[in-house]
C-alpha positions as CSV (number, residue, x, y, z in Angstrom):
1,M,52.7,-0.7,-43.7
2,T,52.0,-4.0,-45.2
3,K,52.2,-5.1,-48.8
4,E,48.4,-5.0,-49.1
5,E,48.3,-1.5,-47.7
6,I,50.9,-0.4,-50.2
7,E,48.9,-1.9,-53.0
8,K,45.8,-0.1,-51.8
9,I,47.6,3.2,-51.6
10,V,49.0,2.8,-55.1
11,S,45.5,2.0,-56.3
12,E,44.2,5.2,-54.7
13,I,47.0,7.2,-56.3
14,K,46.2,5.7,-59.7
15,K,42.5,6.6,-59.3
16,M,43.4,10.1,-58.1
17,F,45.9,10.7,-60.9
18,D,43.5,9.3,-63.6
19,E,40.8,11.7,-62.4
20,T,42.7,14.9,-61.9
21,G,46.2,14.4,-63.4
22,E,47.6,15.5,-60.0
23,I,48.5,14.3,-56.5
24,P,47.8,16.8,-53.7
25,S,51.1,17.6,-52.0
26,S,49.5,17.0,-48.6
27,F,48.6,13.5,-49.6
28,A,52.1,12.9,-51.1
29,D,53.7,14.2,-47.9
30,R,51.6,11.8,-45.7
31,V,52.5,8.8,-47.9
32,K,56.2,9.8,-47.8
33,D,56.0,10.1,-43.9
34,H,54.4,6.6,-43.7
35,L,57.0,5.2,-46.1
36,G,59.8,6.6,-43.9
37,K,58.6,4.3,-41.1
38,T,58.3,1.3,-43.3
39,P,61.0,-1.4,-43.8
40,L,63.2,-0.8,-46.8
41,P,62.0,-3.8,-48.9
42,L,58.5,-2.5,-48.7
43,Q,59.6,1.0,-49.6
44,F,61.2,-0.5,-52.7
45,Y,58.0,-2.4,-53.4
46,F,56.0,0.8,-53.2
47,W,58.3,2.7,-55.6
48,G,58.4,-0.2,-58.0
49,L,54.6,-0.6,-58.0
50,L,54.1,3.1,-58.4
51,A,56.6,3.3,-61.3
52,E,54.8,0.4,-63.0
53,Q,51.2,1.5,-62.5
54,V,51.4,5.3,-62.5
55,P,54.9,6.4,-63.7
56,D,53.8,10.0,-64.3
57,A,52.8,10.4,-60.6
58,L,56.4,9.8,-59.4
59,N,57.2,13.5,-59.9
60,F,54.7,14.4,-57.3
61,F,56.6,12.3,-54.7
62,N,60.1,13.3,-55.8
63,S,59.8,17.0,-55.6
64,T,59.1,19.7,-53.1
65,D,58.0,23.3,-53.7
66,D,61.6,24.4,-53.8
67,E,63.0,21.9,-56.3
68,K,62.1,20.6,-59.7
69,P,61.0,17.0,-60.2
70,V,63.9,14.5,-60.5
71,T,64.1,13.3,-64.0
72,T,67.6,12.0,-64.5
73,V,69.8,9.4,-62.9
74,Y,73.5,8.8,-63.5
75,I,74.2,5.3,-64.9
76,P,77.9,4.3,-65.5
77,P,78.7,4.1,-69.2
78,V,79.6,0.4,-69.0
79,L,76.2,-0.4,-67.7
80,V,74.6,1.6,-70.5
81,K,76.5,-0.4,-73.1
82,V,75.4,-3.7,-71.5
83,A,71.8,-2.5,-71.2
84,R,71.8,-1.4,-74.9
85,I,73.0,-4.8,-76.0
86,K,70.4,-6.6,-73.9
87,A,67.6,-4.2,-75.1
88,I,68.6,-4.9,-78.8
89,V,68.5,-8.7,-78.1
90,E,65.0,-8.3,-76.5
91,G,63.9,-6.0,-79.3
92,T,62.9,-3.1,-77.0
93,S,64.1,0.5,-76.4
94,L,66.9,1.2,-73.8
95,S,64.6,3.1,-71.5
96,E,61.9,0.4,-71.6
97,F,64.5,-2.3,-70.9
98,V,65.9,-0.3,-67.9
99,R,62.4,0.4,-66.5
100,K,61.4,-3.2,-66.7
101,S,64.7,-4.4,-65.2
102,L,64.4,-1.9,-62.3
103,I,60.9,-3.0,-61.5
104,K,61.9,-6.7,-61.7
105,W,64.9,-6.1,-59.4
106,L,62.8,-4.2,-56.9
107,K,60.2,-6.9,-56.8
108,E,62.8,-9.6,-56.3
109,D,64.3,-7.5,-53.4
110,V,60.8,-7.3,-51.8
111,E,60.3,-11.0,-52.1
112,K,63.7,-11.8,-50.7
113,G,63.3,-9.2,-47.9
114,S,59.7,-10.1,-47.0
115,E,61.0,-13.0,-44.8
116,D,63.3,-10.6,-43.0
117,V,60.5,-8.1,-42.5
118,L,58.2,-10.7,-41.1
119,K,60.9,-11.8,-38.6
120,S,61.4,-8.2,-37.3
C-alpha cells in the first residue's frame, strides 16, 4: 500500500461511516489483511489518519465477533502526570492532548520512515 492508497481507503471508510454508522466486517477484515502486508510506518500512518478523521470507526477494526472493542490503554502514571501538566499549559483536556500527541508522533514516524520504505 502507498500513502495515497491509505488516504483513499480512509476517505472511503469516512464516507461509509458517515452514511451508515458502521463498517462491514468483511471490509474491515480486507483492510486489516492488506495492512498486515504493509510496512510498519505506513500502518502507523493509516491508524493515525483513521483516528484523526473517523475515530468512532476504530472499534470496527479493533474487535472481532468474539471480543469487545478495545477502549482502554495502560499509560504509566508518570506519563499521565506529565501529560496533565502539558494539557493544562495548552488549555485542553487530557484526552484531547493525548490524542493530538499520538497523531503527531505517528505522522512523524511515517515521515521519518518513508525514506526507509522507499529504499526497501
